[in-house]
Every structure is written in C-alpha cells, then in structure tokens.
C-alpha positions as protocol buffer text, in pm:
chain_id: "A"
residue {
  index: 1
  type: UNK
  ca { x: 14187 y: 13167 z: 6228 }
}
residue {
  index: 2
  type: UNK
  ca { x: 14101 y: 12852 z: 6031 }
}
residue {
  index: 3
  type: UNK
  ca { x: 14353 y: 12573 z: 6038 }
}
residue {
  index: 4
  type: UNK
  ca { x: 14533 y: 12466 z: 5723 }
}
residue {
  index: 5
  type: UNK
  ca { x: 14443 y: 12127 z: 5603 }
}
residue {
  index: 6
  type: UNK
  ca { x: 14721 y: 11860 z: 5638 }
}
residue {
  index: 7
  type: UNK
  ca { x: 14820 y: 11650 z: 5345 }
}
residue {
  index: 8
  type: UNK
  ca { x: 14830 y: 11291 z: 5454 }
}
residue {
  index: 9
  type: UNK
  ca { x: 14765 y: 11120 z: 5128 }
}
residue {
  index: 10
  type: UNK
  ca { x: 14954 y: 10807 z: 5044 }
}
residue {
  index: 11
  type: UNK
  ca { x: 15028 y: 10676 z: 4699 }
}
residue {
  index: 12
  type: UNK
  ca { x: 14876 y: 10344 z: 4616 }
}
residue {
  index: 13
  type: UNK
  ca { x: 15084 y: 10056 z: 4488 }
}
residue {
  index: 14
  type: UNK
  ca { x: 14949 y: 10099 z: 4136 }
}
residue {
  index: 15
  type: UNK
  ca { x: 15024 y: 10472 z: 4139 }
}
residue {
  index: 16
  type: UNK
  ca { x: 15379 y: 10403 z: 4253 }
}
residue {
  index: 17
  type: UNK
  ca { x: 15420 y: 10136 z: 3986 }
}
residue {
  index: 18
  type: UNK
  ca { x: 15288 y: 10378 z: 3716 }
}
residue {
  index: 19
  type: UNK
  ca { x: 15525 y: 10661 z: 3826 }
}
residue {
  index: 20
  type: UNK
  ca { x: 15828 y: 10425 z: 3815 }
}
residue {
  index: 21
  type: UNK
  ca { x: 15721 y: 10273 z: 3487 }
}
residue {
  index: 22
  type: UNK
  ca { x: 15708 y: 10625 z: 3336 }
}
residue {
  index: 23
  type: UNK
  ca { x: 16026 y: 10754 z: 3497 }
}
residue {
  index: 24
  type: UNK
  ca { x: 16261 y: 10467 z: 3397 }
}
residue {
  index: 25
  type: UNK
  ca { x: 16239 y: 10521 z: 3017 }
}
residue {
  index: 26
  type: UNK
  ca { x: 16268 y: 10899 z: 3077 }
}
residue {
  index: 27
  type: UNK
  ca { x: 16577 y: 10853 z: 3292 }
}
residue {
  index: 28
  type: UNK
  ca { x: 16733 y: 10622 z: 3021 }
}
residue {
  index: 29
  type: UNK
  ca { x: 16666 y: 10875 z: 2755 }
}
residue {
  index: 30
  type: UNK
  ca { x: 16827 y: 11158 z: 2949 }
}
residue {
  index: 31
  type: UNK
  ca { x: 17134 y: 10942 z: 3027 }
}
residue {
  index: 32
  type: UNK
  ca { x: 17163 y: 10866 z: 2650 }
}
residue {
  index: 33
  type: UNK
  ca { x: 17189 y: 11247 z: 2590 }
}
residue {
  index: 34
  type: UNK
  ca { x: 17452 y: 11278 z: 2867 }
}
residue {
  index: 35
  type: UNK
  ca { x: 17667 y: 11013 z: 2697 }
}
residue {
  index: 36
  type: UNK
  ca { x: 17720 y: 11226 z: 2389 }
}
residue {
  index: 37
  type: UNK
  ca { x: 17825 y: 11534 z: 2586 }
}
residue {
  index: 38
  type: UNK
  ca { x: 18173 y: 11621 z: 2713 }
}
residue {
  index: 39
  type: UNK
  ca { x: 18211 y: 11606 z: 3089 }
}
residue {
  index: 40
  type: UNK
  ca { x: 18221 y: 11945 z: 3263 }
}
residue {
  index: 41
  type: UNK
  ca { x: 18001 y: 12096 z: 2995 }
}
residue {
  index: 42
  type: UNK
  ca { x: 17716 y: 12310 z: 3131 }
}
residue {
  index: 43
  type: UNK
  ca { x: 17446 y: 12083 z: 2968 }
}
residue {
  index: 44
  type: UNK
  ca { x: 17618 y: 11771 z: 3096 }
}
residue {
  index: 45
  type: UNK
  ca { x: 17619 y: 11899 z: 3447 }
}
residue {
  index: 46
  type: UNK
  ca { x: 17258 y: 12017 z: 3424 }
}
residue {
  index: 47
  type: UNK
  ca { x: 17133 y: 11677 z: 3288 }
}
residue {
  index: 48
  type: UNK
  ca { x: 17339 y: 11489 z: 3539 }
}
residue {
  index: 49
  type: UNK
  ca { x: 17187 y: 11690 z: 3826 }
}
residue {
  index: 50
  type: UNK
  ca { x: 16841 y: 11622 z: 3690 }
}
residue {
  index: 51
  type: UNK
  ca { x: 16910 y: 11245 z: 3685 }
}
residue {
  index: 52
  type: UNK
  ca { x: 17031 y: 11262 z: 4041 }
}
residue {
  index: 53
  type: UNK
  ca { x: 16722 y: 11453 z: 4151 }
}
residue {
  index: 54
  type: UNK
  ca { x: 16497 y: 11199 z: 3973 }
}
residue {
  index: 55
  type: UNK
  ca { x: 16682 y: 10915 z: 4148 }
}
residue {
  index: 56
  type: UNK
  ca { x: 16620 y: 11088 z: 4484 }
}
residue {
  index: 57
  type: UNK
  ca { x: 16253 y: 11126 z: 4416 }
}
residue {
  index: 58
  type: UNK
  ca { x: 16224 y: 10766 z: 4305 }
}
residue {
  index: 59
  type: UNK
  ca { x: 16400 y: 10646 z: 4620 }
}
residue {
  index: 60
  type: UNK
  ca { x: 16168 y: 10850 z: 4833 }
}
residue {
  index: 61
  type: UNK
  ca { x: 15863 y: 10719 z: 4658 }
}
residue {
  index: 62
  type: UNK
  ca { x: 15966 y: 10353 z: 4669 }
}
residue {
  index: 63
  type: UNK
  ca { x: 16133 y: 10376 z: 5007 }
}
residue {
  index: 64
  type: UNK
  ca { x: 16434 y: 10183 z: 4887 }
}
residue {
  index: 65
  type: UNK
  ca { x: 16765 y: 10269 z: 4742 }
}
residue {
  index: 66
  type: UNK
  ca { x: 16826 y: 10236 z: 4374 }
}
residue {
  index: 67
  type: UNK
  ca { x: 17018 y: 9938 z: 4254 }
}
residue {
  index: 68
  type: UNK
  ca { x: 17203 y: 10056 z: 3948 }
}
residue {
  index: 69
  type: UNK
  ca { x: 17314 y: 9704 z: 3870 }
}
residue {
  index: 70
  type: UNK
  ca { x: 16961 y: 9571 z: 3854 }
}
residue {
  index: 71
  type: UNK
  ca { x: 16712 y: 9563 z: 3572 }
}
residue {
  index: 72
  type: UNK
  ca { x: 16489 y: 9871 z: 3602 }
}
residue {
  index: 73
  type: UNK
  ca { x: 16715 y: 10002 z: 3868 }
}
residue {
  index: 74
  type: UNK
  ca { x: 16580 y: 9737 z: 4106 }
}
residue {
  index: 75
  type: UNK
  ca { x: 16270 y: 9948 z: 4163 }
}
residue {
  index: 76
  type: UNK
  ca { x: 16004 y: 9724 z: 4014 }
}
residue {
  index: 77
  type: UNK
  ca { x: 15901 y: 9388 z: 4168 }
}
residue {
  index: 78
  type: UNK
  ca { x: 16026 y: 9077 z: 3996 }
}
residue {
  index: 79
  type: UNK
  ca { x: 15748 y: 8889 z: 3833 }
}
residue {
  index: 80
  type: UNK
  ca { x: 15783 y: 8507 z: 3770 }
}
C-alpha cells in the first residue's frame, strides 16, 4: 500500500503578509455589516461567527494573538 504524502509546506513571510493584507479590509467590511444589524438576529450571529473564525485563522497563520486595540489588529509589522 503506498504511503500518503505528508504536507509539510510552510508559508513564506510574503505569503503571510499578503493573506493578512487581504483579510483585514474584508474583516472590517463584514464588521460594518454587523453594526447595522440587531443583536440576536440570525444574520448577526452568522456574520459574528465568521469574524471569529477569520480571527482564529489569522492567529494561527501569524502565530500571535490579535490585538484588537492595535492598528491592523496588531498583525502587521510596524514600519518606520
């Protein structure tokens, strides 16, 4: 029986940065939609869950926790 190939690929720094740069505006847009909805609405809950899942994926990719107080969620390096 042949062995299944293992996936040991790592994302490069530039790939991580590209993912984060694409995800942050998307996350902000979804949150803007949530603001207009009433809490405990089905759509509100669905969008809120999606934002939480996106945050979890970003945390896993970056290897750090999200800083909601920081610019760009504290996920991008600070350039001088």
